[in-house]
N, C-alpha and C positions, 0 to 999 in steps of 0.2 A: 858069336851070336850075330845074326843078320841085323843090319842097321837100316832104318828108314830115314829119309831126309825130309825135313819139314821146313817151311818158310814162314817167317813172321814179317808182315808189312808195317813199315813205319812211314807216316805221312805228315807232311807239312803243307800249308797253303797260304795264299795271300792275294793281294790285288795291287797292281802298280798302274800309275797314270803315265802315259807317254804323250808329251806335249808336241803338237804339230807346229813347231816354231818356224816362222818364215813363210807360211802359207801351205795349204793342203792341196798341192798340185800332183796330178797323176805322174807316177814314176819316182816321186821323192820317197826317201827312206828315213825312218826315225828309230831311235833306240832308247831303251831304258838304261839306267845305271846298272852296274853289276849287283845282283841281288843274292845275299846269302840264303841258301835254302834250309840250313839248319840240320842237314843230315851228314855232315862231314865230307871227307874226301872220297873219291871213287865213283862207281857207277850209280847214277840216279836217273829214274824215269821222270820226264816232265810232260805235263798235259796243260795246254793253253786254251783259253776261250775268251772271246770278246764280250764285254757286257753291253747289252743293248736296251737301255731303259726307254727308248723312244720307238720301239717296234710297233707296227700296226697290223691288225687283222680285223677288218670291219670295225675300225676304231682303235684307239690306243689299247694295247693289250693290258688287261687287268689281272692282278694276281699279287700274291704276297712277296714274290721275288722278281728281280730284274731278269730278263731273258739272257741266257748264256748262249752265244753262237759258237759252235765248234766247227772247225774246218772252214771250207770256202763258202762265204755267204751267197755267192753266185748260184749255188745249188738251189736257192729258193726263188730264182728269178721268174719262174712260172707258177709259183704257189700263191696262196692267198695271204701269206705272211710278207709284209713289206718291212725290211730292216730300216732302222733309224740310224744306222752306221754305214760308212762307205765300205766298198769291197776292197780288201787288202790281202796281201801275202803276209803270213804270220809265221815266225820261226824263232828259235832260241838256240844259243850256244852254251853248252855245259862246260865249265872249266873244272875238270875232274880233280885236279891237284889243288884247287883253291876252295872248293866247296861253295862255289857261286855260279850263277848263270846270267846271261843277258838276253833280253827279248828284242827282236827287231820287227818292224812293220814296214811294208812298202805299199804305197797307195796305188790301186789299180784304176782309180778315177779321181777327178777333182772333188773336193769336199769343202764345205764351210765349217766343218767341225774344227774346234781348236785343240781337242785332246781325245785320246782313246783310252779306255779303261780295259786292262787285260787281267783276267783272273788266272792264277797259276796254281798248279798242284804238283808237288814233288813227292816221289815215293821210292822206297828202297826195300828189296826183299833180302832178309837176313837168313841164311841157311843155318839150321841146327839139326843135330842128329840125336836119336835116342833108340834104344832097343824097340823092335816092332811091337812087342807085347806090353810095353809099359805105357801107362796112362800119361797124359800131358803133364809137364812140370808144373809146380805150384806157382802162384803169382810172383813170389819173391824172386824166383829164377827168371821169370819173364822180364822183370824190371831191370835186372842186371844187363840185359841186352841193349838197353838204351844209354849206357854209359859212354858210348862213342859219339854222342851228339856233339856237333861243332861247338867248341867252347867260346867262339866268337859270334854265335847265332844271336840275332836280334830281330824279333818279329812279334806281331800281335797274335796271340794264340786262341782267343775266344770271342772273335767278333760276331755279333748277331747280324742277320740279314735285315731284319725289320724291327723298328721300335715305334711306339705310339708317341704322338705329340706330348711333350712334357715328361716322358718316361726317362728314368735314369738307369744307367748301366755302368758297371765297373770293368774296364778292360784289364786283361792280364798280359804283361810283356814277358817274353822269353829274353833274358838279359845275358850279355857276355859274362864270363866268369870274372872279368876285371871290374865289373860293377859300374857304377856311375848313376847320375841323376838325369833321366830322360826329360825332354821338353815336349809337352803335348800342345797341339794346335788344331784348329778347324779351318780348312782352306776357304770355305765359302762364308761370305758375310751373312749374319743372321742364321748361322748353322747350328745354333745352340751354344752350350758352354761346356768346359771340361776343366777339372781341377788338376793340380800338379800330381795328384795320386792316380789320375786316369779315370776319374768318375765323370762320365759324360751325361749331360742332360739334354734331351732332344728339344728343338725349338717348338714354338706353338704353331708353326706352319709346316705342311708336308713338303717333302722333297728328297733329294739324294745328296748326301753330304759326305765329304772326305775328312776322316779323322786321322791325324798324322802324329807319329812320335819320332823324335830324332835324338841321337846320342853320338857324340864324337864323330860327326860326319856321316853316320849311318842314318838312313831314313826308312821307315816302314809305315804303310798306311792301309786303311780299309775304307770301304764305302758302306754307309748305312742308309737304308731307305726309311724315311719317317712318314708314317701314315696317321690319319686322324683316327 
């Protein structure tokens, strides 16, 4: 009987901060630590974008989400959009045998920024076959395809983009099979509070705050925009 080939996409995502230590001078390059993408070994597609919370277009851009800049920000040099981030070269190296990747940025101009925020998305297409005339498999069989997720994966899986001042939200961590007790921190002063169980309470002032979890040398973080 003829067989049709179908694909199922599995996706993970997160945000990493790259510090511009030693000064943001043109031509300097900076790198993230190696980041587990949670999809195991082998081929994975990576997509990167710079977060631009300070972009202008006839005033500070208003909206529920921070702007994501894909590709070369120089493409907007003659548009009405004025980026709040410097022009950079952005790339990533995938370590196929380790299930991790590393992001690099190279400054194309001097900048007073002390850090850059990079949003990443990792995806993998898993082939599966079935007879052409048969309907899709039930949910139980779909779940079995996820058993090859990296047993060392460590990332925040459910981060919201926006919270209101004083609002609470419980983060969910994808943990390594070895287990452990993660430590939660908030990088910015007055950025709210978080319990050892990962329940975050937004501060009474708006802003963008980095929530970070660490475990045995691994660090994962997300950025939360707090609005009134």
